C-alpha positions in Angstrom: 12.9 -18.2 5.4 12.0 -17.8 1.7 9.9 -14.6 1.6 8.1 -13.2 -1.5 7.3 -9.5 -1.9 4.6 -8.6 -4.4 5.1 -4.9 -5.5 8.7 -4.8 -4.2 9.1 -1.5 -6.1 6.6 0.3 -3.9 7.7 2.3 -0.9 6.7 -0.3 1.7 7.9 -3.1 -0.6 11.4 -1.6 -0.6 11.3 -1.2 3.2 10.3 -4.9 3.6 13.2 -5.8 1.2 15.7 -3.9 3.2 14.7 -5.5 6.6 14.3 -9.0 5.3 17.7 -9.2 3.5 19.2 -7.6 6.6 17.8 -10.5 8.7 19.3 -13.0 6.3 16.2 -14.2 4.5 16.1 -15.3 0.9 13.7 -12.7 -0.8 12.0 -12.9 -4.1 10.8 -9.5 -5.1 8.2 -9.1 -7.9 7.4 -5.9 -9.7 5.0 -5.3 -12.5 6.6 -4.4 -15.8 5.5 -0.7 -15.6 8.0 2.0 -16.1 8.2 2.5 -12.4 8.6 -1.3 -11.8 11.3 -1.7 -14.5 13.3 1.2 -13.2 13.4 -0.3 -9.7 14.3 -3.8 -10.8 17.0 -2.6 -13.2 18.5 -0.2 -10.7 18.6 -2.7 -7.8 20.0 -5.5 -10.0 22.6 -3.2 -11.5 23.7 -2.1 -8.0 23.3 -5.7 -6.7 21.7 -4.1 -3.7 19.7 -1.2 -2.3 20.6 1.9 -0.3 18.9 2.4 3.1 18.6 6.0 4.3 17.7 6.6 8.0 17.1 9.9 9.8 20.2 11.4 11.4 18.7 10.8 14.9 16.7 7.6 15.0 15.5 5.6 18.0 18.0 2.7 17.5 21.0 4.7 16.1 20.8 2.8 12.8 23.2 4.2 10.2 22.4 4.8 6.5 24.1 2.1 4.4 24.2 0.0 1.3 22.6 -3.5 1.6 23.9 -6.1 -0.9 21.2 -8.2 -2.5 23.1 -11.4 -2.0 21.2 -14.5 -3.2 17.9 -12.7 -3.2 16.1 -12.2 -6.6 14.3 -9.1 -7.9 12.3 -9.4 -11.2 9.0 -9.6 -13.1 8.3 -13.3 -13.1 5.1 -13.9 -11.0 5.3 -17.7 -11.3 8.9 -17.6 -10.0 7.6 -15.5 -7.1 4.9 -18.2 -6.2 7.1 -21.2 -6.6 10.1 -20.0 -4.6 8.5 -18.6 -1.5 6.9 -19.9 1.7 5.1 -16.7 2.5 4.1 -13.8 0.4 3.7 -10.1 1.3 1.6 -7.9 -0.8 3.0 -4.4 -0.4 0.7 -2.1 -2.4 -2.5 -0.1 -1.7 -5.5 -2.3 -0.8 -7.8 -1.2 -3.6 -5.7 -3.2 -6.1 -5.9 -6.4 -4.1 -8.6 -8.1 -6.2 -6.6 -7.5 -9.3 -3.4 -8.8 -7.8 -5.0 -11.9 -6.2 -6.7 -12.7 -9.5 -3.2 -12.6 -11.2 -1.8 -14.8 -8.4 -4.6 -17.3 -8.8 -4.1 -17.4 -12.6 -0.4 -18.1 -12.0 -1.2 -21.1 -9.8 -0.9 -20.0 -6.2 -3.8 -22.2 -5.1 -1.8 -25.3 -6.2 0.5 -24.7 -3.2 -1.4 -22.4 -0.8 1.1 -20.2 1.0 0.1 -17.6 3.6 -0.5 -14.1 2.0 0.1 -11.0 4.1 -2.1 -8.0 3.1 0.0 -5.0 4.2 -2.4 -3.4 5.0 -5.7 -5.1 4.3 -7.9 -2.1 5.2 -11.6 -3.0 5.9 -13.3 -6.3 4.9 -10.9 -7.3 2.2 -10.6 -11.0 2.9 -14.1 -12.2 2.0 -13.8 -10.6 -1.4 -10.4 -12.4 -1.9 -11.9 -15.7 -0.8 -14.2 -15.4 -3.7 -11.2 -15.8 -5.9 -8.8 -18.1 -4.0 -11.4 -20.3 -2.2 -13.0 -19.8 1.1 -10.5 -20.4 3.9 -7.3 -19.6 2.0 -4.7 -18.4 4.6 -4.6 -14.6 4.6 -3.0 -12.4 7.2 -4.5 -8.9 7.5 -2.1 -6.2 8.9 -3.9 -3.3 10.5 -1.3 -0.9 9.2 1.9 -0.9 7.2 4.8 -1.4 9.6 6.8 1.5 8.0 6.7 5.2 7.6 8.9 5.3 4.5 9.6 7.0 1.2 11.5 6.0 -2.0 13.6 9.0 -3.1 14.8 7.2 -6.2 14.6 3.7 -7.7 17.6 2.3 -5.8 17.0 3.9 -2.4 14.6 3.5 0.5 14.2 6.0 3.2 12.7 4.5 6.4 11.6 7.4 8.5 10.3 5.2 11.3 9.3 1.6 12.0 6.1 1.2 13.9 6.5 -0.3 17.4 3.6 -2.7 17.2 0.6 -3.5 15.1 -2.4 -5.9 15.1 -2.6 -8.7 12.6 -5.6 -11.1 12.1 -5.1 -14.7 10.8 -8.0 -15.4 8.5 -8.4 -18.8 7.0 -6.7 -22.2 7.5 -3.3 -22.0 9.0 -0.9 -24.8 9.9 1.2 -24.6 13.1 4.2 -24.1 10.9 2.6 -21.1 9.2 1.9 -19.5 12.6 5.3 -20.1 14.0 6.9 -18.7 10.9 4.7 -15.5 11.1 5.4 -15.0 14.8 9.2 -15.4 14.3 9.2 -13.1 11.3 7.1 -10.3 12.9 7.7 -10.3 16.7 6.2 -6.8 16.9 2.8 -8.0 15.5 0.0 -8.9 17.9 -1.7 -11.9 16.1 -5.3 -12.9 16.7 -8.2 -14.6 14.9 -10.7 -11.7 15.0 -11.0 -9.9 11.7 -12.7 -6.9 13.3 -9.4 -5.9 14.9 -8.0 -5.1 11.5 -11.2 -4.3 9.6 -12.8 -2.0 12.2 -9.4 -1.3 13.5 -8.6 0.4 10.2 -7.1 3.7 11.4 -6.3 4.8 7.9 -10.1 5.3 7.3 -10.1 7.8 10.1 -6.9 9.8 9.4 -6.6 9.8 5.6 -9.7 10.5 3.5 -11.6 13.1 5.6 -8.4 15.1 6.2 -7.5 15.1 2.5 -11.0 16.0 1.3 -11.8 18.6 3.9 -8.4 20.3 3.0 -8.8 19.6 -0.7 -8.6 23.2 -1.9 -5.6 24.0 0.3 -3.8 20.9 -0.9 -4.4 21.8 -4.5 -3.3 25.4 -3.9 -0.1 24.2 -2.3 0.6 21.9 -5.2 0.1 24.7 -7.7 2.3 27.1 -5.8 4.8 24.4 -5.1 4.6 25.0 -1.4 5.1 22.3 1.2 1.8 21.2 2.8 2.3 19.0 5.9 -0.7 16.7 5.8 -0.8 16.0 9.5 0.4 19.3 11.0 -1.3 21.7 8.6 -4.3 19.6 7.8 -5.2 18.2 11.2 -3.1 19.7 14.1 -3.7 23.3 12.9 -7.3 22.7 11.8 -9.7 22.1 14.7 -12.7 21.5 12.4 -11.0 18.8 10.5 -9.7 17.2 13.7 -13.2 17.2 15.1 -14.6 15.5 12.0 -12.0 12.8 12.3 -12.9 12.2 15.9 -16.6 11.8 14.9 -15.6 9.2 12.3 -13.4 7.5 15.0 -16.4 7.3 17.3 -18.5 5.6 14.7 -15.8 3.0 14.2 -15.7 2.4 18.0 -19.5 2.2 18.3 -19.4 -0.5 15.6 -16.9 -2.5 17.6 -18.9 -2.0 20.8 -22.1 -3.2 19.1 -20.3 -6.3 18.0 -19.5 -7.0 21.6 -15.8 -6.4 21.2 -13.4 -4.9 23.8 -13.1 -1.1 23.0 -10.7 1.6 24.4 -11.6 5.2 23.8 -15.4 5.0 23.3 -16.7 8.4 24.5 -19.3 6.8 26.9 -16.7 4.4 28.4 -13.1 5.3 27.6 -11.5 2.8 30.1 -8.7 5.3 30.8 -7.6 3.8 34.1 -7.2 0.3 32.6 -5.3 1.7 29.7 -3.0 3.8 31.9 -2.2 0.8 34.1 -1.4 -1.3 31.0 0.9 1.3 29.5 2.6 2.2 32.8 3.6 -1.4 33.3 4.9 -1.5 29.7 7.0 1.7 30.1 8.6 0.5 33.3 9.7 -2.7 31.6 10.9 -0.8 28.5 13.1 1.4 30.7 14.9 -1.7 32.0 15.7 -2.9 28.5 16.2 0.5 26.7 19.4 -0.5 25.0 18.2 -3.7 23.3 15.8 -3.2 20.4 15.0 -6.9 20.1 14.1 -7.2 23.7 12.0 -4.1 23.5 10.0 -5.6 20.6 9.2 -8.7 22.6 8.4 -6.7 25.7 6.0 -4.5 23.8 4.4 -7.5 22.2 3.9 -9.4 25.5 2.5 -6.4 27.4 0.1 -5.5 24.6 -1.6 -8.9 24.4 -4.4 -7.4 26.5 -5.4 -5.4 23.4 -5.2 -8.5 21.2 -8.9 -8.6 20.5 -9.6 -4.9 21.2 -10.4 -1.9 19.0 -8.8 1.3 20.1 -9.3 5.0 19.4 -6.7 6.8 17.2 -5.2 8.4 20.4 -4.7 4.9 21.9 -3.3 3.7 18.6 -0.8 6.5 18.5 0.3 5.4 22.0 1.2 1.8 21.3 2.2 2.4 17.6 4.4 5.5 18.0 4.9 5.8 21.7 2.8 9.0 22.0 1.6 8.7 25.5 -2.2 8.8 25.8 -3.5 11.8 27.9 -7.1 11.1 29.1 -9.6 13.5 27.5 -7.0 14.9 25.0 -8.4 15.9 21.6 -7.1 14.1 18.5 -5.9 17.5 17.3 -3.4 17.8 20.1 -2.4 14.1 20.0 -1.5 14.5 16.3 0.5 17.7 17.1 2.5 15.7 19.6 3.4 12.8 17.3 7.1 13.2 16.2 6.8 11.3 13.0 3.9 13.6 11.9 5.8 16.7 12.7 8.3 16.0 9.9 7.0 16.8 6.4 4.2 14.3 5.5 3.1 15.1 2.0 -0.6 14.6 1.1 -0.9 11.5 -1.2 -3.8 10.9 -3.6 -3.9 7.3 -2.3 -5.5 8.7 0.8 -8.6 9.1 -1.3 -8.1 6.5 -4.0 -7.4 3.7 -1.4 -9.0 4.8 1.8 -12.5 5.8 0.5 -13.4 2.6 -1.3 -11.7 0.3 1.2 -12.3 2.3 4.4 -15.1 4.8 4.3 -17.4 2.8 2.1 -17.2 -0.6 4.0 -17.3 1.1 7.5 -20.5 3.0 6.4 -22.0 -0.2 5.1 -21.3 -2.0 8.4 -22.7 0.9 10.4 -25.9 0.9 8.4 -26.3 -2.9 8.8 -26.0 -2.4 12.6 -28.3 0.6 12.7 -25.5 2.9 13.8 -25.6 6.6 12.7 -23.0 6.8 10.0 -23.5 10.6 9.2 -19.8 11.5 9.7 -18.8 8.8 7.2 -21.6 9.7 4.8 -20.5 13.4 4.9 -17.0 12.4 3.7 -18.4 10.2 1.0 -20.6 13.1 -0.3 -17.6 15.4 -0.5 -15.6 12.7 -2.3 -18.4 12.5 -4.9 -18.1 16.2 -5.7 -14.4 15.8 -6.7 -14.0 12.2 -7.9 -15.7 9.8 -10.3 -16.6 7.2 -7.6 -18.3 4.9 -10.1 -14.9 3.9 -11.5 -13.1 3.5 -8.2 -11.1 0.3 -7.6 -12.0 -2.0 -4.7 -15.4 -0.4 -3.9 -16.3 -2.6 -0.9 -19.9 -1.8 -0.2 -20.6 -5.3 1.1 -23.8 -5.6 -1.0 -23.2 -9.2 -1.8 -22.9 -10.3 1.9 -25.7 -11.0 4.4 -25.8 -9.1 7.7 -25.4 -12.4 9.5 -22.2 -13.2 7.5 -20.8 -9.7 8.1 -21.2 -10.0 11.8 -20.0 -13.5 12.1 -16.9 -12.8 9.9 -16.0 -9.7 11.9 -16.3 -11.4 15.3 -14.4 -14.5 14.2 -17.3 -16.8 14.6 -16.8 -18.7 11.4 -15.3 -21.9 12.6 -12.9 -22.1 9.7 -11.1 -18.9 10.9 -10.3 -20.4 14.3 -8.9 -23.7 13.1 -5.2 -24.5 12.8 -5.0 -27.2 10.1 -2.2 -29.0 8.3 -0.9 -27.2 5.2 -3.5 -27.8 2.4 -2.2 -29.1 -1.0 -5.4 -28.5 -2.9 -7.8 -25.6 -3.5 -9.7 -25.2 -0.3 -13.4 -26.3 -0.3 -16.3 -24.0 -0.2 -18.2 -23.4 3.0 -21.8 -24.5 3.0 -22.4 -21.6 5.4 -22.0 -19.1 2.6 -24.7 -18.3 -0.1 -23.9 -19.5 -3.6 -23.5 -15.9 -4.9 -21.0 -15.1 -2.2 
């Protein structure tokens, strides 16, 4: 396949590059002409490849190695990116999506609409992007980035862990060819046509901003003293008050899903533990029979988790199917985080946990809760703390949903807009507007 990566110089962009060229795809990587982007492009092109670093002990015994670039191209030409790819991955924080999509529109992407993967989309991104690209443009929302990764230097990517499975919603007009391509490229992804699974299923809004802001002083102190602060272990696993705040946010998220009439695992009033345990036990038995074949395992996990295709899960359940941290009924989030191997290694606090996950996570989730008359106090508390430390009026991607009606918000999240559920031939023109939407949409 011909795959484009916008922001290939980012951590996740580099991880995608590594895996896609390993699989034999032709990749066009685009980076902005920032100092960071130039260093990456110059280094990778000079090396004619990229170094992959893996942990000494990893789940599939993959060795660290140098990966030649081959025929793939890395550069700064956005028009080349559009014209030479059949699918485009955007691998940067979601609060810059409007800026990036506007640049892609100006470069002519609507003349040959190709599916765009938002990795990740966070909450309620697509309707804002349809305002730019045309309503119904094919967009794929990943619920999470598939990688836990770092970039130690411009020519090296460290993949700490690849996530086992994640949910992806297909939003807009997709041809059968598009869908077959996506399913072949990402066998670990569980695809559906219900945007709530990635919008309300935005786990980053639970784990990132509240933990960063409630530990703000400790994080700053560690930076000043140049001490290592493990975001998940020090900030959540060792801090019961923060963990409880995160669980309260998680329950608001699950109540939103329940109010929308969606399948929910982990709601305090009805956790559905027996059903989940049966599902996971069946999966684990099948995994044990194919433990030596990573490709078989990916397909097994995908097929067994179709049950959660249109479901919203708690963070504890998410850790179970994403990282294999077995769900213990009634266990606190604090203890579940403490048992997560990838979090036990140094996870440095990142400012994007606030810059990205407040405007594209806390803000839209609170807006949805208020539209549905759900108590959003845990979210509002985090937003109040944010306002004491940051100039929220200048934040990128502030998704307060003010320009959308409540009917549209509900119909969009539930997948009730007919255009989302249609598989159409590839469109060759800018997609038409929907009469359903108000003119100021």
